[in-house]
C-alpha positions, 0 to 999 in steps of 0.5 A: 502516552508517546508510546501509545501515540506512535503505536497507534500511528503504525496501526492506523496507517497499516499497509493493508489499508493503503490500497483502499485509501488510494481507491477512495481518494481516486473516487473522491477526486475523479471528474469522470462519471462513474455510476454509484453502484459500480463505485460501491462494488469496487470499494467492497471488492477492495475491502474484501481482497486487500484487508479481510482476506489477508487478515484471515490468511494471516491467522491461518499462517499463524495457526500453522506456525508460518508466521509469529506475529502480524509485524513479520519481523524477520525476512523469512516470515515475510516470504509467504505473506508477500507471495500471497499478496502478489496473487491477490493483487494480480486477481484485482488487476485481472478481475476488479480494476482492469485497464479497460475500466479504470486505467488510473487504478489499474496502474496504481495496483500494477505499481503495488504489484511491482512494489510487493514483488520487489519487497518479496525478492529483497526478503528472499535475499535477507534484505528487510524493507519497511512495508509501512513506508512502501504502502504510504509512499506508493499512495503518496505518489499516486495522489500527487500524480492524480492531482497533476492529471486532473489539475486539482489543487491538493496542496493541503492534502499533500502537506498532510501526507508528508507529515503522515509519512514522517510520523510513520517513519518516526513510529517505526524507528521508535518501536525499533521495527526498522532502521533508517536504511530499511525505511529508506529502502521501503520509501523508494520501493513504494515510490518508484513503481508508481512514478514509472507507471505514471507515464502510462496514464498521466 
């Protein structure tokens, strides 16, 4: 039962869904008026570009033997998927969430881009960072910054997110997917870009 729960945590809080969670969280908390058709269009675009497209590309890479599993266990396996993800995030920044439209989400994805690039560079140097922790920590920092920006009380949400961060870390350790060092590196790589870019929109 314990194994099933911990594996479930890794699946439910997969890095692919973190950008979408950030977008949904923003639209649920922002006091700005944004027409509903625009919100739906942005969410639909994010689902396609950050979830469906990467999944399809993964199966393509698996078919041509560039990756062995969705877990990307080795640093060598990570290089191509991370590079592709960088291109996808750049496309989102340029076409879907530009600074002229929604500046908070623009810098959120700029932070995601920096985290992904950092993870890619680390992989090239044979250093493995937890992508699960990168995604979760980045989302956590963005949510905290939004609560400060809009002066809203989300203490309960923040507490829940901290529990989720701990659960993800526990899950990755239990599954022997990462070491403590790799989890720490992932957390810092996800956290700091969001923290840095806060200065441009907070």
